NUTORNU-762371 format. One line per 8 residues: number of its first residue (from 1); their letters; for each residue x, y, z of C-alpha. Coordinates in steps of 0.02 Angstrom, whole numbers, plus 50000, padded with zeros to 5 digits. Example, Ala and Ser with C-alpha at 12.3 -4.5 7.8 and 13.67 -1.06 7.14 Angstrom:
1 = AS = 50615/49775/50390  50684/49947/50357
***
This chain:
1 = MHLSSLSV = 50277/49255/50795  50281/49130/50653  50165/49042/50533  50152/48857/50578  50045/48801/50429  49971/48864/50267  49834/48787/50161  49749/48850/50004
9 = VDFRSYAS = 49598/48793/49905  49563/48856/49729  49694/48991/49750  49785/49041/49591  49849/48880/49510  49811/48769/49660  49657/48661/49677  49726/48629/49851
17 = AELPLAPG = 49892/48630/49940  49959/48607/50117  50123/48678/50177  50186/48642/50354  50299/48780/50418  50414/48811/50564  50527/48947/50633  50687/48975/50538
25 = VTTLIGLN = 50713/48972/50350  50594/48886/50229  50645/48886/50047  50529/48848/49900  50624/48795/49745  50539/48789/49575  50558/48853/49398  50453/49001/49342
33 = GQGKTNLV = 50269/48962/49325  50268/48813/49444  50173/48900/49584  50301/48944/49717  50261/49130/49717  50076/49090/49731  50109/49014/49903  50201/49164/49975
41 = EAVGYLAT = 50072/49277/49894  49941/49184/49998  50044/49215/50155  50054/49400/50115  49867/49405/50084  49833/49331/50256  49929/49475/50332  49873/49622/50223
49 = LGSHRVAV = 49712/49569/50133  49799/49615/49972  49916/49544/49841  50088/49612/49799  50059/49562/49617  49884/49621/49571  49769/49761/49627  49607/49662/49624
57 = DTPLVRFG = 49557/49492/49694  49481/49411/49541  49645/49335/49473  49676/49253/49643  49529/49134/49620  49573/48980/49516  49495/48982/49344  49324/48900/49347
65 = AQQAIIRG = 49301/48920/49536  49191/49046/49625  49297/49071/49778  49469/49037/49851  49510/48991/50029  49670/49032/50123  49703/48964/50298  49851/49000/50407
73 = AVSRDGRE = 49893/48953/50586  49994/49087/50677  50095/49040/50831  50134/49175/50957  50190/49156/51138  50134/48975/51144  49960/49012/51075  49894/48975/50902
81 = TLIELEIN = 49771/49079/50801  49688/49012/50646  49652/49141/50510  49533/49091/50370  49495/49201/50221  49366/49171/50086  49403/49268/49928  49255/49282/49810
89 = SGRGGAGR = 49286/49308/49627  49139/49421/49591  49088/49304/49450  48920/49218/49447  48846/49325/49585  48980/49281/49714  48966/49388/49869  49091/49487/49971
97 = NRARLNRS = 49250/49416/50045  49231/49340/50218  49348/49301/50362  49355/49193/50518  49466/49193/50671  49479/49026/50760  49332/48969/50653  49219/49111/50714
105 = PVPRPREV = 49157/49235/50582  49211/49417/50602  49104/49565/50542  49231/49624/50415  49388/49545/50342  49496/49687/50408  49459/49625/50585  49594/49493/50558
113 = LGNLRTVL = 49730/49621/50526  49868/49619/50655  49859/49432/50690  49995/49400/50562  50123/49527/50508  50235/49503/50358  50366/49602/50264  50376/49543/50083
121 = FAPEDMAL = 50510/49590/49958  50483/49540/49776  50541/49594/49603  50385/49704/49591  50465/49813/49726  50574/49897/49597  50419/50004/49571  50450/50079/49743
129 = VKGDPSER = 50601/50167/49668  50560/50182/49483  50369/50178/49481  50227/50300/49509  50193/50389/49675  50046/50271/49705  50170/50129/49736  50259/50226/49873
137 = RRFLDELL = 50095/50284/49950  50038/50103/49956  50201/50055/50041  50175/50185/50176  49992/50142/50204  50023/49955/50215  50161/49986/50342  50045/50098/50441
145 = VARQPRWA = 49917/49958/50451  50050/49830/50498  50105/49947/50635  49928/49985/50696  49783/49895/50610  49660/50036/50650  49734/50136/50506  49647/50017/50385
153 = GVRADYDK = 49482/50096/50439  49549/50273/50420  49616/50231/50247  49448/50157/50196  49356/50311/50262  49472/50426/50163  49444/50327/50003  49255/50341/50026
161 = VLKQRNAL = 49262/50529/50054  49378/50552/49905  49264/50450/49793  49112/50552/49843  49203/50717/49822  49268/50671/49650  49093/50619/49597  49028/50788/49655
169 = LKSAAPVL = 49164/50882/49562  49125/50789/49402  48938/50821/49416  48955/51001/49479  49083/51058/49351  48956/51080/49208  48837/51173/49326  48972/51291/49382
177 = RRGSRRMH = 49037/51321/49206  48862/51353/49137  48825/51467/49283  48987/51560/49256  48944/51592/49073  48769/51652/49117  48833/51769/49251  48960/51839/49128
185 = RSSTTSST = 48824/51865/48998  48714/51951/49125  48853/52069/49178  48886/52123/48999  48702/52145/48949  48591/52290/48997  48463/52241/49129  48325/52320/49023
193 = SLSTDTVD = 48368/52204/48879  48354/52045/48983  48194/51947/48964  48099/51879/49111  48144/51704/49053  48329/51746/49051  48321/51820/49226  48232/51665/49291
201 = KDVEATDS = 48364/51553/49214  48503/51657/49292  48418/51642/49462  48407/51454/49439  48589/51446/49388  48640/51546/49541  48541/51429/49655  48623/51278/49574
209 = ISDALHTL = 48796/51353/49597  48758/51393/49779  48697/51216/49812  48848/51139/49727  48972/51248/49821  48886/51213/49987  48895/51025/49956  49076/51042/49902
217 = DVWNGQLA = 49115/51135/50064  49039/50992/50163  49148/50865/50075  49300/50979/50095  49273/50970/50282  49263/50780/50277  49418/50766/50168  49515/50883/50282
225 = RVGAQLLY = 49463/50791/50440  49504/50614/50382  49647/50667/50269  49733/50757/50413  49733/50596/50514  49809/50496/50371  49935/50632/50329  49991/50649/50510
233 = ARLRLTRD = 50016/50461/50525  50117/50454/50364  50228/50598/50420  50267/50516/50586  50300/50352/50497  50419/50435/50373  50512/50518/50516  50528/50353/50611
241 = LGPYLTSA = 50573/50248/50458  50708/50363/50389  50854/50310/50501  50815/50126/50472  50821/50153/50284  50990/50239/50291  51060/50098/50396  50983/49956/50293
249 = YDEVSDTA = 51041/50027/50126  51217/50051/50193  51223/49870/50254  51153/49794/50094  51245/49899/49966  51409/49926/50057  51428/50098/49976  51456/50272/50044
257 = ADARMAYK = 51297/50347/49969  51168/50399/50099  50992/50337/50066  50861/50457/50131  50675/50488/50116  50566/50643/50126  50379/50666/50115  50315/50771/49970
265 = SSLREEMS = 50147/50846/50015  50016/50922/49901  49982/51059/50029  50023/51241/49990  50207/51282/49974  50235/51357/50147  50176/51198/50233  50240/51072/50104
273 = GAIAAGTV = 50414/51148/50109  50426/51126/50297  50361/50947/50282  50489/50905/50148  50625/50969/50265  50570/50844/50397  50448/50945/50503  50297/50853/50570
281 = PEMDELPD = 50161/50983/50604  50045/50964/50752  49891/50862/50712  49773/51009/50743  49863/51115/50611  49831/50997/50467  49642/51009/50441  49653/51198/50417
289 = ALLASLEA = 49804/51178/50303  49709/51053/50196  49556/51167/50187  49662/51315/50136  49750/51213/50002  49584/51149/49935  49517/51326/49924  49672/51380/49829
297 = VRVNEVER = 49646/51250/49692  49455/51257/49684  49447/51332/49509  49567/51201/49441  49474/51061/49526  49307/51117/49452  49385/51129/49279  49464/50957/49290
305 = GISLVGPH = 49329/50871/49394  49453/50789/49513  49526/50818/49687  49699/50894/49674  49748/50907/49859  49760/50774/49992  49859/50618/50042  49807/50534/49879
313 = RDDLMLTL = 49915/50662/49784  50070/50647/49894  50234/50557/49864  50381/50485/49959  50542/50557/49888  50692/50439/49891  50869/50504/49869  51043/50430/49858
321 = GPLPAKGY = 51167/50562/49909  51116/50727/49829  51015/50650/49686  50838/50581/49675  50842/50393/49657  50708/50392/49522  50794/50427/49358  50972/50428/49428
329 = ASHGESWS = 50999/50266/49524  51076/50120/49432  50990/49951/49422  51093/49884/49566  51066/50039/49670  50879/50032/49639  50874/49850/49695  50972/49892/49852
337 = LALGLRLA = 50861/50040/49891  50700/49942/49868  50770/49802/49976  50826/49933/50102  50648/49999/50114  50581/49826/50156  50719/49788/50280  50689/49958/50360
345 = AYQLLRHD = 50505/49915/50377  50553/49748/50456  50667/49830/50584  50539/49964/50626  50403/49834/50656  50523/49727/50758  50562/49880/50867  50381/49936/50885
353 = LGEDPVLI = 50300/49767/50914  50434/49680/51013  50421/49528/50897  50478/49480/50723  50361/49489/50574  50376/49348/50447  50504/49398/50316  50465/49343/50137
361 = LDDVFAEL = 50595/49353/50000  50515/49311/49833  50641/49278/49693  50761/49403/49767  50931/49320/49769  50939/49293/49581  50941/49481/49557  51083/49512/49681
369 = DQGRRGRL = 51269/49494/49654  51371/49381/49768  51419/49523/49885  51240/49581/49911  51180/49401/49932  51304/49371/50071  51265/49534/50160  51078/49501/50151
377 = ATLIADCE = 51100/49325/50218  51196/49396/50367  51062/49528/50399  50919/49403/50407  51008/49264/50501  50923/49307/50666  50745/49329/50598  50617/49214/50679
385 = QVLITAAV = 50544/49154/50514  50600/49181/50335  50512/49115/50179  50617/49113/50021  50574/49071/49841  50704/49036/49708  50711/48958/49536  50863/48852/49579
393 = AEDVPAAL = 50942/48806/49745  51108/48883/49693  51030/49058/49700  51007/49042/49889  51162/49071/49999  51219/48904/50068  51209/48966/50247  51021/48994/50228
401 = GEAGTTYR = 50980/48840/50125  51071/48721/50241  50997/48797/50400  50814/48769/50358  50687/48666/50263  50675/48657/50075  50522/48612/49971  50513/48584/49785
409 = VTLGQVTR = 50366/48654/49689  50324/48571/49523  50163/48610/49429  50073/48652/49590  50137/48500/49686  50236/48538/49844  50356/48404/49907  50491/48411/50037
417 = AD = 50667/48400/49967  50776/48264/50043
***
């Protein structure tokens, strides 16, 4: 599988641009701010419907425009598929994003997922090692979708349930707290001293509490059902990805330190401890485990008005030898570990799919020493398609630069280098 062409209209800094592509190595050379990363960002968006640089779509639309267009032709087994994405800015009443496959509209943009698969490594990936748990959860979920696009729907369903449950907790918390105070007052006051009005209010408070708890139980069931699916998929992914990470880190860093990963769950200790040790529970065990963990933190959730248990509270723990990478790994080790995660994802997808994803290396070589540059160049030499960005040609190992095609990017103009 490879991308044979890319075009953008009103995307980032580009009014329009065309980039012919072919198997092998394509290198985009340009100083910072010239627009080279915008092009590979567009490729990544075609594959994932998201940017590796920003969390929302608005910055992707060129200033002054209402929408951006990305088109990419994907070649696979002698057939070509055209993916077209329309990204609406949300300004001026612009509608939702739209997508087409071979010029035919699809019901939802996520219907295009799976037609192009990419693995993108960029400077922002340092956050996989040093950043918040949300970065590592995103890494897992994006890899899940690349592996099997149906997980995009499960992830969207979970987000909807979580949003509704959090809204309920915020609205129900005052009711439950007021009800708790009234019930406490009633228990410490003689029944003969309570007025009819007070009794009526206490009855109303009890009814409100009952309604709120019943609704919360309904959403607990939904969270447990969908959350169990997502958690189970992440656990299997972590188990499958681990050996690839150990191998990739060893090859890139050329050190003796073992790189390992473990899933840190927000479930109660007896289950989370087993998961951290590498156990993948049976799927039918997880809904009950989630429900029990939700029940255990109910008081805290009501007080804080937020969901405290579920895949949205989990983390991927990365270690080098006996120490956690976060807080202990050096800058070079962190770079190698982040790169190892992406290379591990690439190898896993290659194994699962029987074809190569498109590998994108955005401003990577400048951050690596000569030894790591050479080892990385050797590792990716047999990839079907590699897209590289660099500020200067000297940053790219000669073996890669000489083997492929080089374009120069200057103020949004893309020209082939002679």
